[in-house]
C-alpha positions in Angstrom: 15.3 18.4 -18.8 14.7 17.4 -15.2 17.4 15.2 -14.2 16.4 12.2 -12.1 19.3 12.4 -9.6 18.8 16.2 -8.9 18.6 16.1 -4.9 19.1 12.7 -4.4 21.9 13.2 -2.3 19.5 14.4 0.5 17.3 11.3 0.0 16.0 8.8 2.4 16.9 5.3 2.2 14.7 2.9 2.4 14.5 -1.1 2.2 11.8 -3.3 1.3 9.5 -4.7 2.3 8.0 -1.8 3.9 6.7 -1.6 7.5 4.0 0.6 8.9 6.8 2.4 10.8 8.8 3.3 7.8 5.8 4.3 5.8 4.7 6.6 8.9 8.2 8.3 8.1 7.4 9.4 4.7 5.9 12.7 3.6 4.7 13.5 0.2 7.6 15.1 -1.5 10.4 13.3 0.0 13.2 11.7 -2.1 13.7 8.3 -1.7 16.2 5.8 -2.7 14.4 2.2 -2.5 16.4 -0.9 -1.9 15.5 -4.7 -2.2 12.6 -6.8 -3.7 9.9 -5.1 -5.6 7.2 -6.6 -8.1 6.2 -5.3 -11.5 2.7 -5.7 -12.6 0.5 -3.5 -15.2 -3.1 -3.4 -15.7 -3.9 -7.2 -16.9 -1.5 -8.5 -13.9 -3.6 -6.2 -11.5 -6.9 -7.7 -12.4 -5.6 -11.0 -12.5 -4.3 -10.5 -8.6 -7.6 -8.8 -7.8 -9.7 -12.0 -9.2 -7.3 -14.2 -7.1 -7.9 -12.5 -3.9 -11.7 -12.5 -4.6 -11.4 -16.4 -5.2 -9.4 -16.9 -2.1 -6.4 -18.2 -4.0 -2.5 -17.8 -3.3 -1.1 -15.1 -4.8 2.3 -15.4 -6.5 4.1 -13.1 -4.0 3.5 -12.0 -0.4 1.4 -8.6 -0.6 2.1 -8.1 2.9 4.6 -4.9 2.9 5.6 -5.2 -0.8 6.0 -2.5 -3.1 4.5 -3.0 -6.9 6.2 -1.1 -9.8 3.9 -0.4 -12.6 6.3 -1.3 -15.4 6.5 -3.6 -18.4 10.2 -3.6 -19.1 11.7 -3.8 -22.8 13.6 -7.1 -23.5 17.1 -7.1 -22.1 20.1 -6.5 -24.2 22.6 -9.1 -24.2 24.5 -9.2 -20.9 21.9 -7.0 -19.2 19.4 -7.8 -16.4 16.5 -6.1 -17.9 15.6 -3.5 -20.8 14.4 -0.2 -20.2 12.1 0.2 -17.2 10.1 3.1 -17.1 7.0 3.7 -15.3 3.3 3.5 -16.7 0.7 5.7 -15.9 -0.6 4.9 -12.5 -4.2 6.0 -12.7 -4.7 3.3 -14.7 -4.4 0.8 -11.8 -6.7 2.8 -9.8 -9.8 0.4 -9.9 -7.2 -2.1 -8.7 -5.0 -0.8 -6.0 -7.5 -0.3 -3.0 -7.9 -4.1 -2.8 -4.5 -4.8 -3.1 -3.7 -1.8 -0.7 -6.7 -3.7 1.9 -4.6 -6.9 1.2 -1.4 -5.5 2.7 0.3 -3.7 0.0 2.3 -0.9 1.4 3.8 1.0 -1.8 3.3 1.4 -5.3 5.7 3.0 -8.3 4.2 4.8 -11.2 4.1 8.1 -12.8 1.1 11.1 -12.8 -2.0 11.3 -10.6 -3.9 9.2 -8.5 -7.6 8.5 -7.8 -9.5 9.7 -4.7 -10.2 6.2 -4.1 -6.8 5.4 -4.0 -5.5 8.6 -1.8 -8.4 7.3 0.6 -7.2 3.7 0.6 -3.6 5.1 1.1 -4.9 6.8 4.3 -6.9 3.5 5.5 -4.4 1.0 4.9 -1.2 3.4 5.9 0.6 2.7 2.6 2.5 5.3 0.1 2.5 5.9 -3.7 6.1 6.7 -5.1 6.6 8.7 -8.3 9.4 8.1 -10.8 10.0 9.6 -14.2 8.5 9.0 -17.2 11.0 8.5 -20.1 14.0 7.7 -17.9 13.6 3.7 -18.2 17.0 3.2 -19.6 18.6 5.1 -16.4 16.2 3.5 -14.0 17.0 -0.1 -15.4 20.4 0.5 -14.2 19.1 0.2 -10.4 17.7 -3.0 -10.9 20.0 -5.6 -10.1 18.0 -9.0 -10.8 14.7 -9.6 -12.5 12.9 -13.0 -13.0 9.4 -13.8 -14.1 7.2 -15.1 -11.1 3.6 -15.1 -12.6 1.7 -14.6 -15.6 4.4 -15.5 -18.2 1.8 -15.3 -20.8 1.7 -11.7 -20.5 5.2 -11.2 -21.9 6.5 -8.0 -20.8 3.8 -7.5 -18.6 4.1 -10.7 -16.6 4.8 -10.4 -13.0 8.4 -9.9 -12.0 10.4 -10.2 -9.0 13.2 -7.6 -9.2 16.0 -6.7 -6.6 16.6 -2.6 -7.0 19.6 -0.7 -5.2 18.9 2.7 -4.7 15.8 3.0 -7.0 15.1 6.9 -7.1 11.5 8.1 -6.6 9.5 10.7 -4.8 6.7 10.2 -2.4 4.0 11.1 -4.7 0.8 10.4 -1.8 1.7 9.7 1.6 -0.5 7.9 4.3 -1.6 11.3 5.7 -3.4 12.3 2.7 -0.6 14.5 1.5 0.4 15.0 -2.3 2.9 16.2 -4.2 1.0 17.4 -6.7 -1.4 19.5 -4.5 1.6 21.1 -3.4 2.7 21.7 -7.0 -0.7 23.2 -7.5 -0.1 25.7 -4.3 3.1 27.0 -6.0 
């Protein structure tokens, strides 16, 4: 089984919020360790965020430079910050991601492929998509040092959370130049 930490000793350390300069330095296949604030959001939260943008309403967090993790964590054990926090399938957010990128979002974390509309938006708006390993939610939760619900608490585990992460392991799956780790994989 693939170990999430293999090769991480050579990983690039990045801090949120992401600047365009930081995004430009990332290439598909780069291993990264992310530290700083990130936000959780899945399907319904994405739909609500996009509806708020369309209505000209204030969002629950500043999109500019932000990173959104496609996760709906399990309940925390007693004394833990968060439960298992593994990624959900990224393509489920494809219909919403371009609008969020246009509004300033700089990074997304999930698992699996992204559609052409997202890949084009990543190039157009200078953003990046990170992948992390599904099935490793318990390990990934160790990198989340704080978590609080900031919006849509009626969605339960899928509410929007502000999370502080330290050295959260991921790989640049799609970069702002049109590169894809999945394209490299197909060639090999």
